[in-house]
C-alpha positions in Angstrom: 102.6 96.4 93.3 100.4 93.4 94.0 98.0 95.5 96.1 97.1 97.8 93.2 97.2 95.2 90.5 93.4 94.9 90.2 92.3 98.3 91.5 91.4 99.8 88.1 89.5 96.8 86.7 88.0 94.5 89.3 87.8 96.8 92.3 86.7 99.9 90.4 84.0 97.8 88.6 82.7 96.6 92.0 82.5 100.1 93.3 80.7 101.4 90.3 77.9 98.8 90.9 77.9 99.0 94.7 74.7 100.0 96.5 74.5 103.5 98.0 76.2 104.1 101.4 73.8 103.7 104.4 72.8 106.7 106.5 75.6 106.4 109.0 78.1 109.0 110.2 81.0 109.3 107.9 84.3 111.3 108.2 86.5 111.4 105.1 90.0 112.4 106.0 91.8 114.0 103.0 95.6 114.1 103.4 97.0 116.9 101.1 100.4 117.3 102.7 103.7 116.3 101.2 104.0 112.5 100.6 107.6 111.6 100.1 106.8 108.5 98.0 104.5 110.4 95.7 107.0 113.2 95.4 109.5 110.7 94.1 107.1 109.5 91.5 105.5 112.6 90.0 106.5 116.2 89.4 104.9 119.0 91.4 102.3 120.0 88.8 101.1 116.4 88.7 100.9 116.2 92.5 98.9 119.4 92.5 96.4 117.9 90.1 96.2 114.6 92.1 95.5 116.7 95.3 92.8 118.7 93.5 91.1 115.5 92.2 91.4 113.7 95.5 89.9 116.6 97.4 86.9 116.8 95.0 86.4 113.0 95.1 86.5 112.9 98.9 84.1 115.9 99.1 81.7 114.0 96.8 82.0 110.9 99.0 81.4 112.9 102.2 78.4 114.6 100.7 76.9 111.4 99.5 75.4 110.7 103.0 73.4 113.0 105.2 76.0 112.9 108.1 79.1 113.0 106.0 82.0 115.3 106.6 85.3 115.9 104.9 88.4 116.9 107.0 91.3 118.2 105.0 94.8 117.9 106.5 97.4 119.9 104.7 100.1 118.7 107.1 99.8 114.9 106.5 100.8 112.8 103.5 98.6 110.2 101.9 100.8 107.2 102.7 101.5 108.0 106.3 98.5 109.9 107.5 98.2 107.7 110.6 101.8 108.5 111.5 101.8 112.2 110.5 98.6 113.0 112.3 97.5 110.2 114.7 95.7 112.9 116.7 93.4 113.7 113.7 92.7 110.0 113.1 91.9 109.4 116.7 89.7 112.5 116.9 87.7 111.3 113.8 87.2 107.9 115.4 86.1 109.5 118.7 83.7 111.9 116.8 82.2 109.0 114.9 81.6 107.0 118.1 79.9 109.9 119.7 77.7 110.5 116.6 76.6 106.9 116.5 75.1 107.4 120.0 73.1 110.5 118.8 
């Protein structure tokens, strides 16, 4: 609860006025699988809309830089992406490290 307390006012305001991202490799991992916590909070139609908006937002973020890429994971939930798909997280990190050397 404390973590998200200022997300919509202070943090969102900072992000709106932040400078553009630098030209660095970027991989945005979008977890669209079932998230048990979210499933307890919202009905299925709301979760579907959240996934649609999240995917579009992540696509915009990835396309905001020349070397951006979005990777969609339908088998990992938002809250535990690193536990559901550690292989995908490690692969993204490895790929980024290789791209920095290019």
